[in-house]
N, C-alpha and C positions, 0 to 999 in steps of 0.2 A: 504494501501500501504507499502510495505517495506521501510524502510527510507534509504537513501543512504550513503554511510560510508563515514563520515566526513574524509579528507584528508587535510595535511600540504600544506597550497598554498605558500611554500616558502622554499629555499633550507638550509637558516640558521639554524646553530644549536641552540637549544634551549634556550642555556647558550649565546651564541654570541647576539641573538634576544633582549633577556633580557638588556645585557649592553649595545646595542645601543638604548635602550628605554630611558637607564641613561643619556648617553649621548647627545640624541637627547634633553629631559628636559634642562639639564645644557646647549647646546647649543641655544636653544631659547630664555632661560632665558637670555643669553647673548646679545643675537640679539632681544630684546624684544620689541624695538620701529618698526623695519620694520616689526616683524609678529604682531604685533597690527594693522600696518596700513593695514595689510591683513586677519584681521576678529579675529586673536586670542586671546582668552578673559582668565580671572580666570574659568570659566567654562570649556573650552575646556583642558587647562591644566589639571583641574581637571578629564577630560574624560580621557587623556592621562594617568596620574598616578593611576587612578582606572583601566586600561586594563593593566597597568604592574603588578599592586598589584594583579589584578585576577589570572594572569600566576602565581605569585609567591605563591599564596595559592592552588594552586594543587599539589601533591604529585609529584615527578619524577617518568620516566617510570619504573626505578631501584627499587625504594621504593614498587610502583603499583605490580611489579613483585616478588620484595620478599615477599609481603603479602600472595600473589597467594601461593607462593612454602611452605610458611608455614604452610597455611592452608591445603595445599596437603600431607606434610608430619604429620601432626597431623592426617589426615585420614588416611594414610598409616598405621601409629602406632595403630591405634585404630582398623582397620582390621586385623592386625596381631595377635594382643590380641585374636580377638574374633577368627579367625582360628585356633589358638591352641586350645581353649577348645572346639569348635567342634570337632576338630580331635580327640581328648581325649575321647568324647562321643560317636563319632561313633567305636572307637577302642572297647568299653566298649560293646556295642549294637552290634558290630560283633562277640566278644567273647562268648557272652551270647545266641544269636538269629541265629548266621551266616548270612554271606555275602549276601546270594540269599535269605533272609526269607522274609515275608512279614512285618513282625515286624521291621525287620531291614530297609526295604524301608521307613516305616512310618518317619522315622527320616529327611528324605529330599534326595536331591541329594548329594552325599558325593564327587563329585568331585569339591569342594570348591574352589580350586585354579584357575580353569577354570570359575569361575561365576564372572560376574561383581558385584561392590559394592551393587546395589541395591537388586540383587537378594540372594546375600548371607545374606542379613539381612532378608529377608522374607525367606529363608531356616532355619535361625536362632531362627526367630519367631516359625515355625513348630516345629524345635528339640526341643524348651522349654517346649512345650506343651506335646509333647512325652515323652519325659523324665520324666516329673514329671507323667505321666499315669505309666510308666516302673519303676519309682523310687525303687520300692521294688528288682524288680528282679535285678535290674543293681547296688544294694546296695554292692553286695558280689564284683564287680569288681570297688568300690570306688567312685560310686556316691552319691552325697549329695545332700540336697534341697539347701545348701548353694553355692555349684558348680552350681545348677540350676541358684541360683539368681545373681552370678557370669556372666553366660552366659547372662543373661536377660539385666544386666547392661553395658556388653561391647557390646551386640546387638544395645540398645540405644544409647549408644555414639557413635558408628561408623553411626548410623542413623543423630545423629545430626551433627557429622563431614562431612559426604555427604552434608548435607543441607549448612551446613557455607562453605564448600568449593566451591559451586555453588553461594552460593550469594557472598562469594569473588570475583567468577571470574565474574559476572554481574557487582558488584560495581565497578571491574578494569576498565572494558571496557566501564562503563559510566564514571568513572574519566577520564580516558583514551581519551574519545570524547570530552567531556566537555572541557580539557585541549588544545586540538587541536583547536576547535571553538575558546575559548581565545586566545590563539595565533596569528592564522587568523586574529580576530580583531586587535590585537596591531600590528601586521605585515603591516594590512592595514593603521593604522593612523600613522605608522612610513614612508610609503611609499608617505602619503599624505604630509607629512612635509617635507619629502626629497623633495619632486619636488616642493613645496612653497619655502624652503631655495633655491634650485636650482636656481629658476626663479629669487628672489630678488639679488640673487648676480652674477648672469648671466653678465660677460663683466664688472663687475665693483669690485668684490674680489674673485680671483683665489681659495685662499687657504679658505676662509669661503665658497665657493661656493663647494671645495671638503670636506669638514667636512660633508656636506649634501648626500653626494652620499652614496649608500647602495650597496655594491656588493652580489647578492645573490648566495653566495658560502657557503658551510659549515661551512668555516673559518671566514667568512664576510670579507675576502682579495682578491683583484683580481686573478682570475684563472690565471697561470704560464703556457702559451702554452707550448708543448712538445717540447724538443731540438731533431732536428732531428741528428739521429746517423752519427758520422764520417765516 
């Protein structure tokens, strides 16, 4: 069964949630006598601090996206280099054998710009073998074994870059999911202690009661109702 996508259980911005965690750890230390009476212990403080640290240990969404973009750029650069070499060899083969000849077709589908990354790697593999087969005939057009070796190296580089990009996207998705799970755990703990704090100071200390209110808005501040136009 396919795992359901993990979603945030809160509206707070991630940075605000982490700030709230820091505030609550300090607030509970301030009110430690009352919280101890409600079962708060060093172990539970460690649990809360660990939840906060776990969130901090994950890279941000911006960092994860930057990694993905960098891997995609590396893959695109590798593809451009390979395409350039392939076009040159297609041109050599066309000049010697003709565009509609059987020998020209042995080099693979020449419409490389329209092909997927995986397909262009496959065609490059066909081309390298065919180029070695007809190296003598194409030498008058400038084909050399070194150029074939360069083609093979570029093909392998693109193949690796495709794998790296796919792995990077997978790693990003896993990290993003783990980060959301960690954020949800932290938010759950904060709402628990917010409820305890409000219960402790209900009708006894309004200022401290307000300290334990969490506004589930992106900014962590109360929503301001829209003003009716005059």
